[in-house]
DRENPA-3360 file (N, C-alpha, C; in nm, 2 decimals, always signed):
BEGIN
1 = XXXXXXXX = -0.86/+1.58/-5.06/-0.96/+1.55/-4.94/-0.90/+1.45/-4.85 ~ -0.84/+1.34/-4.91/-0.78/+1.24/-4.82/-0.67/+1.29/-4.74 ~ -0.58/+1.38/-4.80/-0.47/+1.44/-4.72/-0.52/+1.53/-4.61 ~ -0.62/+1.61/-4.65/-0.67/+1.70/-4.55/-0.73/+1.63/-4.43 ~ -0.80/+1.52/-4.46/-0.86/+1.44/-4.35/-0.75/+1.38/-4.26 ~ -0.65/+1.33/-4.32/-0.54/+1.27/-4.24/-0.47/+1.38/-4.15 ~ -0.46/+1.50/-4.21/-0.40/+1.61/-4.14/-0.48/+1.65/-4.02 ~ -0.61/+1.66/-4.03/-0.70/+1.69/-3.92/-0.69/+1.58/-3.81;
9 = XXXXXXXX = -0.69/+1.46/-3.85/-0.68/+1.35/-3.75/-0.55/+1.36/-3.68 ~ -0.44/+1.39/-3.75/-0.30/+1.40/-3.68/-0.30/+1.51/-3.59 ~ -0.36/+1.63/-3.63/-0.36/+1.74/-3.54/-0.44/+1.71/-3.41 ~ -0.55/+1.64/-3.43/-0.64/+1.61/-3.32/-0.57/+1.52/-3.22 ~ -0.50/+1.42/-3.27/-0.43/+1.33/-3.19/-0.32/+1.40/-3.11 ~ -0.24/+1.49/-3.17/-0.14/+1.56/-3.11/-0.20/+1.65/-3.00 ~ -0.31/+1.71/-3.03/-0.37/+1.80/-2.93/-0.42/+1.72/-2.81 ~ -0.48/+1.60/-2.83/-0.52/+1.52/-2.72/-0.41/+1.48/-2.64;
17 = XXXXXXXX = -0.29/+1.44/-2.70/-0.18/+1.40/-2.62/-0.12/+1.51/-2.54 ~ -0.14/+1.63/-2.58/-0.08/+1.75/-2.51/-0.17/+1.78/-2.39 ~ -0.29/+1.74/-2.38/-0.38/+1.78/-2.27/-0.34/+1.70/-2.15 ~ -0.35/+1.76/-2.03/-0.33/+1.70/-1.90/-0.43/+1.59/-1.88 ~ -0.39/+1.49/-1.80/-0.49/+1.38/-1.77/-0.62/+1.43/-1.71 ~ -0.73/+1.37/-1.74/-0.86/+1.41/-1.69/-0.86/+1.38/-1.54 ~ -0.94/+1.45/-1.47/-0.96/+1.42/-1.32/-1.00/+1.28/-1.30 ~ -0.93/+1.21/-1.21/-0.97/+1.07/-1.18/-0.89/+0.97/-1.27;
25 = XXXXXXXX = -0.81/+1.02/-1.37/-0.74/+0.93/-1.45/-0.63/+0.87/-1.36 ~ -0.61/+0.74/-1.36/-0.50/+0.67/-1.28/-0.37/+0.73/-1.32 ~ -0.29/+0.77/-1.23/-0.16/+0.83/-1.25/-0.05/+0.77/-1.17 ~ +0.06/+0.72/-1.24/+0.17/+0.66/-1.17/+0.27/+0.76/-1.13 ~ +0.33/+0.74/-1.01/+0.43/+0.83/-0.96/+0.55/+0.75/-0.91 ~ +0.67/+0.79/-0.95/+0.79/+0.73/-0.89/+0.81/+0.79/-0.75 ~ +0.83/+0.71/-0.65/+0.84/+0.76/-0.51/+0.98/+0.73/-0.45 ~ +1.06/+0.66/-0.52/+1.20/+0.63/-0.47/+1.25/+0.51/-0.54;
33 = XXXXXXXX = +1.36/+0.46/-0.49/+1.42/+0.34/-0.55/+1.46/+0.24/-0.43 ~ +1.47/+0.12/-0.47/+1.52/+0.01/-0.38/+1.67/+0.02/-0.36 ~ +1.72/-0.07/-0.27/+1.86/-0.07/-0.25/+1.94/-0.10/-0.37 ~ +1.88/-0.18/-0.46/+1.95/-0.21/-0.59/+1.91/-0.11/-0.70 ~ +1.84/-0.01/-0.67/+1.81/+0.09/-0.77/+1.68/+0.07/-0.85 ~ +1.60/-0.03/-0.81/+1.47/-0.05/-0.88/+1.37/+0.05/-0.84 ~ +1.30/+0.11/-0.94/+1.20/+0.21/-0.90/+1.09/+0.16/-0.81 ~ +1.05/+0.24/-0.72/+0.93/+0.22/-0.64/+0.82/+0.31/-0.69;
41 = XXXXXXXX = +0.70/+0.25/-0.72/+0.60/+0.33/-0.78/+0.47/+0.32/-0.71 ~ +0.39/+0.43/-0.72/+0.26/+0.44/-0.66/+0.16/+0.49/-0.76 ~ +0.04/+0.43/-0.76/-0.06/+0.47/-0.86/-0.18/+0.53/-0.78 ~ -0.22/+0.65/-0.83/-0.33/+0.72/-0.77/-0.46/+0.68/-0.85 ~ -0.56/+0.64/-0.78/-0.69/+0.61/-0.83/-0.79/+0.71/-0.77 ~ -0.83/+0.81/-0.84/-0.92/+0.90/-0.78/-0.86/+1.04/-0.77 ~ -0.92/+1.13/-0.70/-0.88/+1.27/-0.69/-0.78/+1.29/-0.57 ~ -0.66/+1.34/-0.60/-0.56/+1.35/-0.50/-0.60/+1.46/-0.39;
49 = XXXXXXXX = -0.70/+1.54/-0.42/-0.74/+1.64/-0.32/-0.86/+1.59/-0.24 ~ -0.90/+1.46/-0.26/-1.01/+1.41/-0.18/-0.99/+1.41/-0.03 ~ -1.09/+1.42/+0.04/-1.08/+1.43/+0.19/-1.04/+1.30/+0.25 ~ -1.08/+1.19/+0.19/-1.05/+1.05/+0.23/-0.95/+0.99/+0.14 ~ -0.83/+0.96/+0.19/-0.72/+0.91/+0.11/-0.67/+0.78/+0.17 ~ -0.67/+0.67/+0.10/-0.63/+0.54/+0.15/-0.50/+0.50/+0.07 ~ -0.40/+0.45/+0.14/-0.28/+0.40/+0.07/-0.28/+0.25/+0.10 ~ -0.26/+0.17/-0.01/-0.25/+0.03/+0.00/-0.11/-0.02/-0.04;
57 = XXXXXXXX = -0.04/-0.09/+0.05/+0.09/-0.14/+0.01/+0.06/-0.29/-0.02 ~ +0.08/-0.33/-0.14/+0.05/-0.47/-0.18/+0.15/-0.57/-0.12 ~ +0.28/-0.53/-0.12/+0.38/-0.63/-0.08/+0.49/-0.55/-0.01 ~ +0.53/-0.60/+0.11/+0.64/-0.55/+0.18/+0.75/-0.66/+0.19 ~ +0.70/-0.79/+0.21/+0.79/-0.90/+0.21/+0.79/-0.97/+0.08 ~ +0.90/-1.00/+0.02/+0.90/-1.04/-0.12/+0.85/-1.19/-0.14 ~ +0.83/-1.26/-0.03/+0.78/-1.40/-0.04/+0.63/-1.40/+0.00 ~ +0.57/-1.28/-0.01/+0.42/-1.27/+0.03/+0.35/-1.20/-0.09;
65 = XXXXXXXX = +0.33/-1.26/-0.20/+0.29/-1.19/-0.32/+0.14/-1.16/-0.34 ~ +0.06/-1.22/-0.26/-0.09/-1.21/-0.29/-0.14/-1.07/-0.29 ~ -0.08/-0.98/-0.21/-0.13/-0.85/-0.20/-0.11/-0.77/-0.33 ~ -0.01/-0.81/-0.41/+0.01/-0.75/-0.54/-0.12/-0.78/-0.63 ~ -0.17/-0.89/-0.61/-0.29/-0.93/-0.69/-0.41/-0.84/-0.65 ~ -0.42/-0.81/-0.52/-0.52/-0.72/-0.47/-0.51/-0.58/-0.53 ~ -0.38/-0.54/-0.53/-0.36/-0.40/-0.59/-0.40/-0.40/-0.74 ~ -0.37/-0.51/-0.81/-0.40/-0.51/-0.95/-0.56/-0.51/-0.97;
73 = XXXXXXXX = -0.63/-0.58/-0.88/-0.77/-0.57/-0.89/-0.83/-0.43/-0.85 ~ -0.76/-0.37/-0.76/-0.80/-0.23/-0.73/-0.79/-0.13/-0.84 ~ -0.69/-0.15/-0.93/-0.67/-0.06/-1.04/-0.79/-0.07/-1.14 ~ -0.87/-0.17/-1.13/-0.99/-0.18/-1.22/-1.11/-0.13/-1.15 ~ -1.10/-0.08/-1.03/-1.22/-0.03/-0.96/-1.21/+0.13/-0.95 ~ -1.33/+0.18/-0.91/-1.34/+0.33/-0.90/-1.38/+0.36/-0.75 ~ -1.30/+0.44/-0.69/-1.34/+0.48/-0.55/-1.46/+0.56/-0.55 ~ -1.53/+0.57/-0.43/-1.65/+0.65/-0.42/-1.61/+0.80/-0.44;
81 = XXXXXXXX = -1.71/+0.88/-0.47/-1.68/+1.03/-0.48/-1.63/+1.08/-0.35 ~ -1.53/+1.17/-0.36/-1.47/+1.23/-0.24/-1.37/+1.15/-0.17 ~ -1.33/+1.04/-0.24/-1.22/+0.95/-0.19/-1.12/+0.92/-0.29 ~ -1.00/+0.88/-0.25/-0.90/+0.84/-0.34/-0.82/+0.73/-0.28 ~ -0.77/+0.64/-0.37/-0.69/+0.53/-0.33/-0.55/+0.54/-0.40 ~ -0.45/+0.53/-0.32/-0.31/+0.52/-0.37/-0.27/+0.37/-0.35 ~ -0.21/+0.31/-0.45/-0.16/+0.17/-0.44/-0.01/+0.17/-0.47 ~ +0.06/+0.09/-0.39/+0.20/+0.07/-0.41/+0.21/-0.09/-0.43;
89 = XXXXXXXX = +0.23/-0.13/-0.55/+0.23/-0.28/-0.57/+0.33/-0.35/-0.49 ~ +0.45/-0.30/-0.48/+0.55/-0.36/-0.39/+0.64/-0.25/-0.34 ~ +0.68/-0.25/-0.21/+0.79/-0.17/-0.17/+0.92/-0.24/-0.15 ~ +0.92/-0.37/-0.20/+1.04/-0.45/-0.19/+1.06/-0.53/-0.32 ~ +1.09/-0.46/-0.43/+1.11/-0.52/-0.56/+1.23/-0.62/-0.56 ~ +1.33/-0.59/-0.48/+1.45/-0.67/-0.48/+1.42/-0.81/-0.41 ~ +1.34/-0.80/-0.30/+1.30/-0.92/-0.24/+1.20/-1.00/-0.32 ~ +1.11/-0.93/-0.39/+1.02/-0.99/-0.49/+1.10/-1.07/-0.59;
97 = XXXXXXXX = +1.20/-1.01/-0.65/+1.28/-1.08/-0.75/+1.35/-1.20/-0.69 ~ +1.39/-1.20/-0.57/+1.46/-1.31/-0.50/+1.36/-1.41/-0.43 ~ +1.24/-1.36/-0.42/+1.14/-1.44/-0.34/+1.18/-1.46/-0.20 ~ +1.23/-1.35/-0.14/+1.28/-1.35/+0.00/+1.20/-1.24/+0.08 ~ +1.18/-1.27/+0.21/+1.11/-1.18/+0.30/+1.19/-1.04/+0.30 ~ +1.32/-1.05/+0.30/+1.40/-0.93/+0.32/+1.43/-0.86/+0.19 ~ +1.49/-0.74/+0.20/+1.53/-0.67/+0.09/+1.67/-0.72/+0.05 ~ +1.74/-0.65/-0.05/+1.87/-0.70/-0.10/+1.98/-0.69/+0.00;
105 = XXXXXXXX = +1.96/-0.62/+0.11/+2.06/-0.61/+0.22/+2.03/-0.71/+0.32 ~ +1.92/-0.78/+0.31/+1.88/-0.88/+0.42/+1.80/-0.82/+0.53 ~ +1.74/-0.70/+0.51/+1.67/-0.63/+0.62/+1.52/-0.66/+0.60 ~ +1.46/-0.69/+0.71/+1.31/-0.70/+0.72/+1.26/-0.55/+0.72 ~ +1.20/-0.51/+0.62/+1.15/-0.37/+0.61/+1.04/-0.34/+0.71 ~ +0.97/-0.44/+0.76/+0.87/-0.42/+0.86/+0.93/-0.42/+1.00 ~ +1.06/-0.41/+1.02/+1.13/-0.39/+1.14/+1.22/-0.27/+1.14 ~ +1.21/-0.19/+1.03/+1.31/-0.09/+1.00/+1.25/+0.05/+1.01;
113 = XXXXXXXX = +1.12/+0.07/+1.04/+1.07/+0.20/+1.06/+1.11/+0.26/+1.20 ~ +1.12/+0.39/+1.21/+1.18/+0.45/+1.33/+1.10/+0.43/+1.46 ~ +0.97/+0.43/+1.45/+0.89/+0.42/+1.58/+0.92/+0.29/+1.65 ~ +0.96/+0.31/+1.78/+1.00/+0.19/+1.86/+1.10/+0.10/+1.80 ~ +1.18/+0.15/+1.71/+1.29/+0.07/+1.64/+1.39/+0.02/+1.75 ~ +1.44/-0.10/+1.73/+1.54/-0.15/+1.82/+1.63/-0.25/+1.73 ~ +1.76/-0.24/+1.75/+1.85/-0.33/+1.68/+1.81/-0.47/+1.73 ~ +1.78/-0.56/+1.64/+1.74/-0.70/+1.68/+1.75/-0.80/+1.56;
121 = XXXXXXXX = +1.76/-0.92/+1.60/+1.75/-1.03/+1.51/+1.85/-1.03/+1.39 ~ +1.98/-0.98/+1.42/+2.08/-0.99/+1.32/+2.10/-1.13/+1.27 ~ +2.13/-1.14/+1.14/+2.16/-1.27/+1.07/+2.03/-1.36/+1.07 ~ +1.91/-1.30/+1.08/+1.79/-1.37/+1.06/+1.71/-1.30/+0.95 ~ +1.60/-1.36/+0.92/+1.51/-1.30/+0.82/+1.42/-1.19/+0.87 ~ +1.44/-1.16/+1.00/+1.37/-1.05/+1.07/+1.46/-0.94/+1.12 ~ +1.58/-0.93/+1.05/+1.68/-0.83/+1.10/+1.62/-0.69/+1.08 ~ +1.64/-0.61/+1.18/+1.58/-0.48/+1.18/+1.67/-0.38/+1.10;
129 = XXXXXXXX = +1.79/-0.42/+1.06/+1.88/-0.33/+1.00/+1.97/-0.27/+1.09 ~ +2.08/-0.20/+1.05/+2.18/-0.14/+1.14/+2.13/-0.02/+1.21 ~ +2.03/+0.05/+1.17/+1.98/+0.16/+1.23/+1.83/+0.19/+1.18 ~ +1.76/+0.27/+1.25/+1.62/+0.30/+1.21/+1.62/+0.37/+1.07 ~ +1.53/+0.33/+0.99/+1.52/+0.38/+0.85/+1.65/+0.38/+0.77 ~ +1.72/+0.27/+0.79/+1.85/+0.26/+0.72/+1.83/+0.23/+0.57 ~ +1.71/+0.18/+0.54/+1.69/+0.13/+0.40/+1.62/+0.23/+0.31 ~ +1.66/+0.24/+0.19/+1.60/+0.34/+0.10/+1.45/+0.31/+0.07;
137 = XXXXXXXX = +1.41/+0.19/+0.08/+1.27/+0.15/+0.06/+1.19/+0.21/+0.18 ~ +1.24/+0.20/+0.30/+1.17/+0.25/+0.41/+1.16/+0.41/+0.40 ~ +1.27/+0.47/+0.37/+1.27/+0.62/+0.36/+1.17/+0.67/+0.25 ~ +1.17/+0.60/+0.14/+1.09/+0.64/+0.03/+0.94/+0.63/+0.07 ~ +0.90/+0.52/+0.13/+0.76/+0.51/+0.17/+0.72/+0.61/+0.28 ~ +0.82/+0.64/+0.37/+0.79/+0.74/+0.47/+0.77/+0.88/+0.40 ~ +0.85/+0.92/+0.31/+0.84/+1.05/+0.24/+0.71/+1.05/+0.17 ~ +0.67/+0.94/+0.10/+0.55/+0.94/+0.02/+0.43/+0.96/+0.12;
145 = XXXXXXXX = +0.42/+0.88/+0.22/+0.31/+0.89/+0.32/+0.30/+1.02/+0.38 ~ +0.41/+1.08/+0.41/+0.41/+1.22/+0.47/+0.35/+1.32/+0.37 ~ +0.38/+1.30/+0.24/+0.33/+1.39/+0.14/+0.18/+1.37/+0.12 ~ +0.13/+1.24/+0.12/-0.01/+1.21/+0.10/-0.10/+1.25/+0.22 ~ -0.04/+1.23/+0.34/-0.12/+1.24/+0.47/-0.25/+1.16/+0.46 ~ -0.23/+1.03/+0.46/-0.35/+0.94/+0.43/-0.44/+0.94/+0.55 ~ -0.57/+0.90/+0.52/-0.66/+0.87/+0.62/-0.64/+0.74/+0.68 ~ -0.60/+0.64/+0.59/-0.58/+0.50/+0.63/-0.47/+0.44/+0.55;
153 = XXXXXXXX = -0.40/+0.35/+0.60/-0.29/+0.27/+0.53/-0.32/+0.13/+0.56 ~ -0.33/+0.05/+0.45/-0.34/-0.10/+0.46/-0.22/-0.16/+0.40 ~ -0.15/-0.25/+0.48/-0.04/-0.32/+0.44/-0.07/-0.47/+0.43 ~ -0.06/-0.52/+0.31/-0.10/-0.66/+0.29/+0.02/-0.76/+0.31 ~ -0.01/-0.87/+0.38/+0.10/-0.97/+0.41/+0.03/-1.11/+0.40 ~ +0.11/-1.21/+0.42/+0.06/-1.35/+0.43/+0.15/-1.42/+0.54 ~ +0.10/-1.53/+0.59/+0.00/-1.62/+0.54/-0.11/-1.65/+0.65 ~ -0.13/-1.56/+0.75/-0.20/-1.59/+0.87/-0.35/-1.58/+0.87;
161 = XXXXXXXX = -0.40/-1.51/+0.76/-0.54/-1.50/+0.75/-0.61/-1.42/+0.86 ~ -0.57/-1.30/+0.89/-0.63/-1.22/+1.00/-0.60/-1.07/+0.97 ~ -0.69/-0.99/+1.02/-0.67/-0.85/+1.02/-0.63/-0.80/+1.15 ~ -0.51/-0.74/+1.16/-0.45/-0.71/+1.28/-0.51/-0.58/+1.33 ~ -0.56/-0.58/+1.45/-0.62/-0.46/+1.51/-0.55/-0.42/+1.64 ~ -0.42/-0.44/+1.64/-0.33/-0.40/+1.75/-0.35/-0.26/+1.79 ~ -0.35/-0.17/+1.69/-0.35/-0.02/+1.72/-0.49/+0.02/+1.75 ~ -0.52/+0.08/+1.86/-0.66/+0.11/+1.90/-0.73/+0.21/+1.81;
169 = XXXXXXXX = -0.66/+0.31/+1.75/-0.74/+0.40/+1.66/-0.79/+0.33/+1.54 ~ -0.74/+0.21/+1.50/-0.77/+0.14/+1.38/-0.87/+0.02/+1.41 ~ -0.91/+0.00/+1.53/-0.99/-0.12/+1.56/-1.13/-0.12/+1.50 ~ -1.20/-0.01/+1.50/-1.33/-0.01/+1.44/-1.33/-0.04/+1.29 ~ -1.23/+0.03/+1.22/-1.22/+0.01/+1.08/-1.17/-0.13/+1.05 ~ -1.07/-0.18/+1.13/-1.02/-0.31/+1.11/-1.12/-0.42/+1.13 ~ -1.21/-0.40/+1.22/-1.32/-0.50/+1.24/-1.41/-0.50/+1.12 ~ -1.44/-0.38/+1.06/-1.52/-0.37/+0.94/-1.45/-0.44/+0.82;
177 = XXXXXXXX = -1.33/-0.41/+0.80/-1.25/-0.47/+0.69/-1.25/-0.62/+0.70 ~ -1.22/-0.67/+0.82/-1.22/-0.81/+0.85/-1.36/-0.87/+0.81 ~ -1.46/-0.81/+0.85/-1.60/-0.86/+0.82/-1.62/-0.87/+0.67 ~ -1.58/-0.76/+0.60/-1.60/-0.76/+0.46/-1.52/-0.86/+0.38 ~ -1.40/-0.89/+0.44/-1.31/-0.98/+0.38/-1.34/-1.13/+0.42 ~ -1.42/-1.14/+0.52/-1.44/-1.28/+0.57/-1.33/-1.33/+0.65 ~ -1.25/-1.25/+0.72/-1.14/-1.29/+0.81/-1.17/-1.25/+0.95 ~ -1.10/-1.32/+1.05/-1.11/-1.27/+1.19/-1.03/-1.14/+1.21;
185 = XXXXXXXX = -1.06/-1.07/+1.31/-0.99/-0.95/+1.35/-0.94/-0.97/+1.49 ~ -0.81/-0.95/+1.51/-0.76/-0.96/+1.65/-0.62/-0.90/+1.65 ~ -0.57/-0.86/+1.77/-0.44/-0.81/+1.78/-0.34/-0.92/+1.75 ~ -0.23/-0.89/+1.68/-0.13/-0.99/+1.64/+0.00/-0.94/+1.70 ~ +0.07/-1.02/+1.77/+0.20/-0.98/+1.83/+0.31/-1.06/+1.75 ~ +0.44/-1.03/+1.79/+0.55/-1.09/+1.72/+0.63/-1.17/+1.83 ~ +0.56/-1.25/+1.90/+0.63/-1.32/+2.02/+0.69/-1.21/+2.11 ~ +0.61/-1.11/+2.13/+0.65/-0.99/+2.21/+0.61/-0.87/+2.13;
193 = XXXXXXXX = +0.65/-0.75/+2.17/+0.61/-0.63/+2.09/+0.67/-0.63/+1.95 ~ +0.59/-0.59/+1.86/+0.64/-0.57/+1.72/+0.70/-0.43/+1.71 ~ +0.83/-0.42/+1.68/+0.90/-0.30/+1.68/+0.95/-0.26/+1.54 ~ +0.94/-0.13/+1.52/+0.99/-0.07/+1.39/+0.90/-0.11/+1.27 ~ +0.77/-0.12/+1.30/+0.67/-0.16/+1.19/+0.62/-0.04/+1.12 ~ +0.57/-0.06/+1.00/+0.51/+0.04/+0.92/+0.38/+0.09/+0.99 ~ +0.30/+0.00/+1.04/+0.17/+0.04/+1.10/+0.19/+0.12/+1.23 ~ +0.30/+0.08/+1.31/+0.33/+0.16/+1.43/+0.37/+0.30/+1.40;
201 = XXXXXXXX = +0.45/+0.31/+1.30/+0.50/+0.45/+1.25/+0.38/+0.53/+1.20 ~ +0.29/+0.47/+1.12/+0.18/+0.55/+1.07/+0.09/+0.59/+1.18 ~ +0.06/+0.50/+1.28/-0.03/+0.54/+1.39/+0.03/+0.65/+1.47 ~ +0.16/+0.64/+1.50/+0.22/+0.74/+1.59/+0.25/+0.87/+1.52 ~ +0.30/+0.86/+1.40/+0.36/+0.98/+1.34/+0.26/+1.05/+1.25 ~ +0.17/+0.98/+1.19/+0.07/+1.04/+1.09/-0.07/+1.05/+1.15 ~ -0.09/+0.99/+1.27/-0.22/+0.99/+1.33/-0.33/+0.94/+1.23 ~ -0.30/+0.83/+1.16/-0.39/+0.77/+1.07/-0.42/+0.63/+1.11;
209 = XXXXXXXX = -0.53/+0.58/+1.05/-0.57/+0.44/+1.07/-0.46/+0.35/+1.00 ~ -0.41/+0.25/+1.07/-0.31/+0.16/+1.01/-0.34/+0.02/+1.03 ~ -0.35/-0.06/+0.93/-0.39/-0.20/+0.94/-0.30/-0.29/+0.86 ~ -0.25/-0.39/+0.93/-0.19/-0.50/+0.86/-0.29/-0.61/+0.83 ~ -0.30/-0.64/+0.70/-0.40/-0.74/+0.66/-0.32/-0.86/+0.62 ~ -0.34/-0.97/+0.69/-0.27/-1.09/+0.67/-0.36/-1.18/+0.58 ~ -0.33/-1.20/+0.46/-0.41/-1.29/+0.37/-0.37/-1.43/+0.41 ~ -0.45/-1.53/+0.37/-0.41/-1.67/+0.39/-0.30/-1.71/+0.30;
217 = XXXXXXXX = -0.24/-1.83/+0.33/-0.13/-1.88/+0.25/-0.18/-1.90/+0.10 ~ -0.30/-1.96/+0.08/-0.35/-1.98/-0.05/-0.47/-1.88/-0.07 ~ -0.46/-1.80/-0.18/-0.55/-1.69/-0.21/-0.62/-1.71/-0.34 ~ -0.74/-1.76/-0.35/-0.81/-1.78/-0.48/-0.85/-1.64/-0.53 ~ -0.89/-1.64/-0.66/-0.93/-1.51/-0.72/-1.05/-1.45/-0.65 ~ -1.14/-1.53/-0.59/-1.25/-1.48/-0.52/-1.21/-1.40/-0.40 ~ -1.11/-1.44/-0.33/-1.05/-1.37/-0.21/-0.99/-1.24/-0.25 ~ -0.91/-1.24/-0.37/-0.85/-1.12/-0.42/-0.96/-1.02/-0.45;
225 = XXXXXXXX = -1.06/-1.06/-0.52/-1.17/-0.96/-0.55/-1.24/-0.91/-0.42 ~ -1.26/-1.00/-0.33/-1.33/-0.96/-0.21/-1.24/-0.86/-0.13 ~ -1.11/-0.88/-0.13/-1.02/-0.80/-0.06/-1.02/-0.66/-0.12 ~ -1.01/-0.65/-0.25/-1.01/-0.52/-0.32/-1.14/-0.45/-0.30 ~ -1.25/-0.52/-0.30/-1.38/-0.46/-0.27/-1.39/-0.41/-0.13 ~ -1.32/-0.47/-0.04/-1.32/-0.43/+0.10/-1.25/-0.29/+0.11 ~ -1.15/-0.27/+0.03/-1.08/-0.14/+0.03/-1.17/-0.03/-0.01 ~ -1.25/-0.06/-0.12/-1.34/+0.04/-0.17/-1.45/+0.06/-0.07;
233 = XXXXXXXX = -1.50/-0.04/+0.00/-1.60/-0.03/+0.10/-1.55/+0.05/+0.22 ~ -1.42/+0.03/+0.25/-1.36/+0.11/+0.36/-1.36/+0.26/+0.32 ~ -1.32/+0.29/+0.19/-1.32/+0.43/+0.15/-1.46/+0.49/+0.17 ~ -1.56/+0.42/+0.13/-1.70/+0.47/+0.14/-1.74/+0.49/+0.29 ~ -1.70/+0.39/+0.37/-1.73/+0.40/+0.52/-1.66/+0.52/+0.58 ~ -1.53/+0.54/+0.55/-1.46/+0.65/+0.60/-1.52/+0.78/+0.56 ~ -1.57/+0.79/+0.43/-1.63/+0.91/+0.39/-1.76/+0.94/+0.46 ~ -1.83/+0.83/+0.50/-1.96/+0.85/+0.57/-1.92/+0.90/+0.72;
241 = XXX = -1.81/+0.84/+0.77/-1.78/+0.88/+0.91/-1.74/+1.03/+0.92 ~ -1.68/+1.08/+0.81/-1.63/+1.22/+0.82/-1.74/+1.32/+0.79 ~ -1.86/+1.28/+0.75/-1.97/+1.38/+0.73/-2.05/+1.40/+0.85;
% end
């Protein structure tokens, strides 16, 4: 009897392991590699066929880590029905390891996207790279976003404590996100036009809402939770707007 019981348990476990993940089960996906070959990963929370799809980039600059904490908080939340959230903890793991703004080549990834790209700021921490989309991290995120076709993209940064509403299609959503996070909302420039940015590319090429969310320099746990909740509230708000 004891052997038969153990056999039934073992068969049940093997059967369960062979089944595909249930709908809504968080699923990791490799989306590319960094310049030094570190995997870039995205996690799906929710239904990939949902009408409303939000992508959250936790970290682009390796010395701005608070967005990764927001992503971690999001993995413990459930998006509203009919929505899905993709999270990328970091698109710059090499910079994260070095605690540098730039990637391993010294390129500022937020100056490397093709839209309005211009060679600029060589030998500085805002170097655009030798050409548009020269970096594997940039190309990986572009391919991923093109495959997801998101409704909205939020890119977390530090330390200015503001939601950037530079791009007019994102202003209403940005003002709502800022209100939910307790931050101001205003256009942010780069001492002139910001060129080659992720949000500019998303706005122009994917026709999606694109927001840069600048967290403050110091981010307590309450701010992390409020920021993650704001993403979920945005998903609900977008779902209501589409009905």
